[in-house]
Structure formats: C-alpha cells, structure tokens
C-alpha positions as CSV (number, residue, x, y, z in Angstrom):
1,M,-2.1,5.2,-28.3
2,D,-5.6,6.8,-28.7
3,R,-5.1,10.2,-27.1
4,T,-8.7,11.4,-27.7
5,E,-10.3,8.3,-26.1
6,L,-7.7,8.3,-23.3
7,A,-8.5,12.0,-22.5
8,D,-12.2,11.3,-22.5
9,F,-11.9,8.3,-20.2
10,L,-9.7,10.2,-17.8
11,R,-12.2,13.1,-17.7
12,R,-15.2,10.9,-17.1
13,S,-13.4,8.8,-14.5
14,R,-12.4,12.0,-12.6
15,A,-15.9,13.4,-12.8
16,R,-17.6,10.5,-11.1
17,L,-15.4,10.8,-7.9
18,S,-15.9,13.2,-5.1
19,P,-13.2,14.3,-2.7
20,A,-14.7,12.1,0.1
21,D,-14.4,9.1,-2.2
22,V,-10.6,9.4,-2.1
23,G,-10.1,10.7,1.4
24,L,-9.9,14.4,0.6
25,T,-11.7,17.3,2.1
26,G,-14.3,19.0,-0.1
27,G,-13.1,22.6,0.5
28,A,-14.8,25.5,-1.2
29,R,-17.8,25.2,-3.5
30,R,-17.0,23.5,-6.7
31,R,-18.2,24.7,-10.1
32,T,-18.1,21.2,-11.6
33,P,-18.7,17.7,-10.2
34,G,-15.9,15.3,-9.3
35,L,-12.3,15.8,-8.5
36,R,-10.2,18.6,-9.7
37,R,-7.3,17.9,-12.1
38,E,-4.9,19.0,-9.4
39,E,-6.3,16.5,-7.0
40,V,-6.0,13.6,-9.4
41,A,-2.4,14.6,-10.1
42,Q,-1.7,14.8,-6.3
43,L,-3.1,11.3,-5.8
44,A,-1.2,9.9,-8.7
45,G,2.1,11.6,-7.7
46,M,2.5,13.5,-11.0
47,S,2.5,17.2,-11.9
48,A,-0.8,18.9,-12.5
49,D,0.5,20.2,-15.9
50,Y,1.3,16.6,-17.0
51,Y,-2.1,15.4,-16.1
52,A,-3.8,18.4,-17.7
53,R,-2.1,17.6,-21.0
54,L,-3.3,14.0,-20.8
55,E,-6.9,15.2,-20.5
56,Q,-6.4,17.7,-23.3
57,A,-5.2,14.8,-25.6
58,R,-1.8,16.4,-26.1
59,G,0.3,14.6,-23.5
60,P,3.2,12.2,-24.1
61,R,2.5,8.4,-23.9
62,P,2.4,7.5,-20.2
63,S,4.6,4.9,-18.8
64,R,3.2,1.7,-17.3
65,Q,4.1,3.0,-13.8
66,M,2.2,6.2,-14.6
67,L,-0.8,4.3,-15.8
68,A,-0.8,2.2,-12.7
69,A,-0.7,5.4,-10.6
70,L,-3.6,6.8,-12.5
71,A,-5.6,3.7,-12.1
72,R,-5.1,3.8,-8.3
73,A,-5.8,7.6,-8.1
74,L,-9.1,7.2,-10.1
75,R,-10.1,4.1,-8.1
76,L,-10.5,2.0,-11.3
77,T,-11.8,-1.5,-11.3
78,E,-9.5,-4.1,-12.9
79,D,-11.6,-4.1,-16.1
80,E,-11.3,-0.3,-16.2
81,R,-7.6,-0.5,-15.5
82,D,-7.1,-2.9,-18.4
83,H,-9.1,-0.4,-20.6
84,L,-6.8,2.5,-19.5
85,F,-3.8,0.5,-20.5
86,H,-5.2,-0.4,-23.9
87,L,-6.1,3.2,-24.6
88,A,-2.5,4.1,-23.9
89,G,-1.2,1.4,-26.2
90,E,0.0,-0.9,-23.5
91,E,-1.0,-4.5,-22.9
92,P,-2.2,-5.2,-19.4
93,S,-0.5,-8.0,-17.5
94,P,-2.2,-11.4,-17.8
95,A,-2.5,-11.4,-14.0
96,H,-5.1,-8.6,-14.2
97,R,-7.2,-10.4,-16.7
98,R,-7.2,-13.6,-14.7
99,G,-7.8,-12.2,-11.3
100,D,-4.5,-13.5,-10.0
101,P,-2.2,-11.5,-7.7
102,A,-2.5,-8.0,-9.1
103,Y,1.0,-7.0,-10.2
104,D,2.1,-5.8,-13.6
105,R,5.4,-6.6,-15.3
106,E,7.1,-3.8,-13.5
107,G,5.8,-4.9,-10.1
108,A,3.3,-2.1,-9.7
109,A,0.3,-3.3,-7.7
110,H,-3.3,-2.6,-8.4
111,V,-5.0,-2.3,-5.0
112,R,-8.4,-3.8,-4.8
113,P,-11.0,-1.0,-5.1
114,A,-13.0,-2.3,-2.2
115,L,-10.0,-2.1,0.1
116,L,-9.1,1.4,-1.1
117,L,-12.7,2.5,-0.5
118,I,-12.4,1.6,3.2
119,L,-8.9,3.0,3.5
120,D,-10.1,6.4,2.1
121,R,-12.6,6.6,4.9
122,L,-10.2,5.9,7.8
123,H,-9.1,9.4,8.8
124,D,-8.4,8.9,12.5
125,T,-6.7,5.5,12.7
126,P,-3.6,4.2,11.0
127,A,-4.3,1.8,8.2
128,Q,-2.5,0.3,5.2
129,V,-3.1,-2.2,2.4
130,M,-0.5,-5.0,2.1
131,S,0.1,-7.9,-0.2
132,D,0.0,-11.3,1.6
133,F,3.8,-11.5,1.3
134,G,4.5,-8.2,2.8
135,D,4.5,-5.5,0.1
136,V,2.9,-2.2,1.4
137,L,0.6,-1.2,-1.5
138,A,-1.2,1.9,0.1
139,Q,-1.3,3.7,3.4
140,N,-3.1,6.6,4.9
141,A,-1.5,9.6,6.5
142,L,-1.6,8.3,10.0
143,A,-0.1,5.0,9.0
144,A,2.8,6.9,7.4
145,A,3.2,8.8,10.7
146,L,3.2,5.6,12.7
147,V,5.5,3.3,10.6
148,G,7.1,5.7,8.0
149,D,6.1,6.8,4.5
150,V,7.2,3.8,2.5
151,F,6.5,5.5,-0.8
152,S,9.2,8.1,-0.2
153,G,11.8,5.4,-0.9
154,P,12.6,2.9,-3.7
155,P,10.0,0.1,-4.5
156,G,12.3,-2.6,-3.1
157,Q,12.1,-1.1,0.3
158,R,8.3,-1.4,0.6
159,N,8.3,-5.0,1.6
160,I,8.2,-5.4,5.4
161,V,9.8,-8.8,5.4
162,R,12.8,-7.6,3.4
163,R,13.2,-4.7,5.7
164,M,13.0,-6.8,8.9
165,F,15.9,-9.0,7.8
166,T,18.1,-6.6,5.8
167,D,17.8,-3.2,7.5
168,P,18.9,-3.1,11.1
169,A,17.3,0.3,11.6
170,A,13.9,-1.1,10.6
171,R,13.6,-3.1,13.8
172,E,13.9,-0.1,16.0
173,L,10.2,0.6,15.5
174,F,9.5,-2.4,17.8
175,P,10.6,-3.0,21.4
176,A,13.7,-5.2,21.5
177,E,11.9,-8.1,23.3
178,D,9.3,-8.3,20.6
179,R,11.5,-8.5,17.5
180,D,12.4,-12.2,17.5
181,G,8.7,-13.1,17.7
182,L,7.7,-10.7,14.9
183,A,10.5,-12.0,12.7
184,R,9.3,-15.6,13.2
185,G,5.7,-14.6,12.5
186,Q,6.7,-13.0,9.2
187,V,8.7,-16.0,8.0
188,A,5.8,-18.4,9.0
189,N,3.3,-16.3,7.1
190,L,5.6,-16.2,4.0
191,R,6.0,-20.0,4.2
192,A,2.1,-20.3,4.1
193,V,1.9,-17.9,1.1
194,L,4.5,-19.8,-0.9
195,A,2.8,-23.1,-0.3
196,A,-0.6,-21.6,-1.3
197,R,0.8,-20.0,-4.5
198,P,3.9,-22.1,-5.6
199,D,3.7,-20.8,-9.2
200,D,3.8,-17.1,-8.2
201,P,7.3,-15.9,-8.8
202,R,7.2,-13.0,-6.3
203,P,7.1,-14.7,-2.9
204,A,9.5,-17.4,-4.3
205,A,12.0,-14.7,-5.3
206,L,11.7,-13.0,-2.0
207,V,12.4,-16.2,-0.1
208,A,15.4,-17.0,-2.3
209,E,16.8,-13.5,-1.8
210,L,16.4,-13.6,1.9
211,R,17.8,-17.1,2.4
212,A,20.9,-15.9,0.6
213,S,21.3,-12.6,2.3
214,S,20.1,-13.2,5.9
215,A,21.4,-16.1,8.1
216,E,18.6,-15.4,10.6
217,F,16.0,-15.7,7.8
218,A,17.6,-18.9,6.6
219,R,17.6,-20.4,10.1
220,L,13.9,-19.5,10.6
221,W,12.9,-20.8,7.2
222,E,14.5,-24.2,7.9
223,A,12.3,-24.5,11.1
224,H,9.3,-24.8,8.7
225,E,6.8,-22.9,10.9
226,V,3.6,-22.0,9.3
227,A,1.1,-19.3,10.4
228,V,-1.2,-17.0,8.4
229,R,-1.2,-13.4,9.6
230,R,-4.5,-12.7,11.5
231,S,-5.9,-10.1,13.8
232,S,-3.6,-9.5,16.8
233,S,-2.0,-6.9,18.9
234,K,1.4,-5.3,18.3
235,R,3.6,-2.9,20.1
236,F,5.4,0.1,18.3
237,Q,8.2,2.1,19.8
238,H,7.6,5.4,18.1
239,P,10.5,7.9,18.4
240,V,8.3,10.8,19.4
241,V,5.1,9.6,21.1
242,G,6.6,6.6,22.7
243,L,5.3,3.1,23.2
244,L,2.0,2.2,21.6
245,E,0.2,-1.1,22.0
246,L,-2.3,-1.3,19.2
247,D,-4.9,-3.9,18.1
248,C,-4.3,-4.9,14.5
249,E,-7.4,-5.9,12.6
250,V,-6.9,-7.7,9.3
251,L,-9.5,-7.4,6.5
252,L,-8.9,-9.7,3.5
253,S,-9.8,-9.1,-0.1
254,T,-12.1,-11.7,-1.7
255,E,-9.0,-13.2,-3.4
256,H,-7.1,-13.2,-0.1
257,D,-4.0,-11.8,-1.7
258,Q,-4.3,-8.3,-0.3
259,R,-5.0,-7.3,3.3
260,L,-6.2,-4.1,4.9
261,I,-4.5,-3.7,8.3
262,V,-6.2,-1.3,10.7
263,Y,-4.4,-0.3,13.9
264,S,-6.4,1.0,16.9
265,A,-5.9,1.7,20.6
266,R,-8.3,0.8,23.4
267,P,-10.0,3.9,24.8
268,G,-8.7,5.0,28.3
269,T,-5.2,3.6,27.8
270,D,-1.9,5.4,27.5
271,S,-1.7,4.1,23.9
272,Y,-5.0,5.8,23.1
273,E,-3.7,9.2,24.2
274,R,-0.4,8.7,22.4
275,L,-2.2,7.8,19.2
276,R,-4.2,11.0,19.5
277,L,-0.9,12.8,19.9
278,L,0.4,11.1,16.8
279,R,-2.5,12.6,14.8
280,V,-1.2,16.0,15.9
281,V,2.4,15.1,15.0
282,G,1.2,14.2,11.5
283,L,3.3,13.3,8.5
284,Q,6.7,14.4,9.8
285,D,9.5,12.2,8.6
286,L,10.1,10.6,11.9
287,T,10.2,6.9,11.4
288,P,12.8,5.1,9.1
289,S,11.3,1.7,8.8
290,G,8.0,1.5,6.9
291,L,7.1,-1.7,8.7
292,G,3.8,-2.9,10.1
C-alpha cells in the first residue's frame, strides 16, 4: 500500500468535485475548492476521522468494500477506480478492466459515472440505478422515500427480484391486483439477461437460488417468457401518501448492464400531488420493501 500516493490521489479527486456534482447543496462560502472531507465521508458511509486519516497518509489499509465506496463517492471512472485499488495494494477485479458487468469479487458494484451524474441532479423526482438483473446500486433520497432505503439492510436484500419472491412484505408496496404481472415481468427480464450473458455467474446464481426457494418463481421460469424491462407505468401503494401511478423511464448505460430508473407523475393528477407530499415526508423509514 502506497499511503502517500493514495492520500494525494484522494485529495486531488475530492478537490475537483463541487457539492452540485454529487447532489449536495453548496452551503456557506468555502475557503477551498471541491468537497469537504466530511462530505466525502458522508457519501462513502464512513467516519470523517477515518477518511481524514487516509488523506493524511496515516490511515489503515482500506478494505475492498471501503475502496468501492470511495470510488463511488468521488465519482471515479473505471480507470481511476482501478488506480485507487492499486494504490491501496489491491488488485481490481478483471471485470473492471474488461468493461464487463461492474462487480468486484465481493459483489460491490461500480455505478457508471454517467448514470451517477444524472442521478445527482434529480432532486425532485425519485430515481435509482439498477443492474439489469435487479440489484439496486444507487438511489436518491426521494427514491428511498418511495420504495425504501435499500442500503440500510444487508447486501443480499438489495435485489428486487429476490425480494419479490422471498419476502412477503415486499409486495405490499404494490396494489394486490398488480403483483402477479410485476412478478411475471421480473422473471421474463431475468430470462433475457441470462440468455444475453450466459457466462456471468451472478444472474445464473440468482436464478438457481430462486428456483430452489420459490415455487412461484420456478413455475414462472418454466413458462419461458422473455421481456426486457423498458419504459412503462407502475402503481405504488405507499403506506403514508397512498396510491401513486408513476411513469417509469429507463435510461441505459452504454454497456446496457446498468439502468437509471426515473419515476414521475403527470401534472394535474392525484399522483402528482401525492408525490409532492412525499417530498415533504422525506426519508422517514416508512417502506419495508426496497423494490422498484
């Protein structure tokens, strides 16, 4: 581990970002350009003291999970992410060097910088970045208020397909009459992903797990329906603001393995007013599901 070079790279990466670049408000006048240390620590989910010690070249060797969190917080490109890992004495996953689905050996995802850039600027509408097989990789505050803060739970519970078929409470976010169709759509999308990337172990493992644990999933899988998730409308039964009918726009990364889902309501509708109310409700822990 090269502590001096790592510290310098972190300082320079922090200095080039403004609060607006990462979806934060600017606040009072700043004496130095870029983000504050405390802001990087907040974005990465670590203590400010721990991050400060890294920048002072006196911190402990970061774990792979911590490096992945720093790469996301600092909006690093894949090349910059690999450099960060090398400075910390870690070998990046081959997937990052080849442009394949961006997961490291511990399953931590590197969200495409272009998608994060858009997500950071969506303050008044729910939005989240997902893998093509259902892992929620990043979400803004309003998406967390709508579908639940998926990052407050264990990593295994961040996949919307797994939650749909293994957690009965997860379906409560949707009206009862919509649930069967949503489940079919998720299975059909997963079937398409597995066919497109048969050598990727992650969707294959998810399929094997759910075929063994869910009779409903196994039945739908045997039907061999195929449908790639595209822009559509979806209804959410929120426990506080009530029923919302939202348009779901899907923006794909250039590699098509990550998707930015943006939820909006049509002006003049009840859903539009309820979504405005949801902005007031904010990030209260109201929804158990983390689906979308």
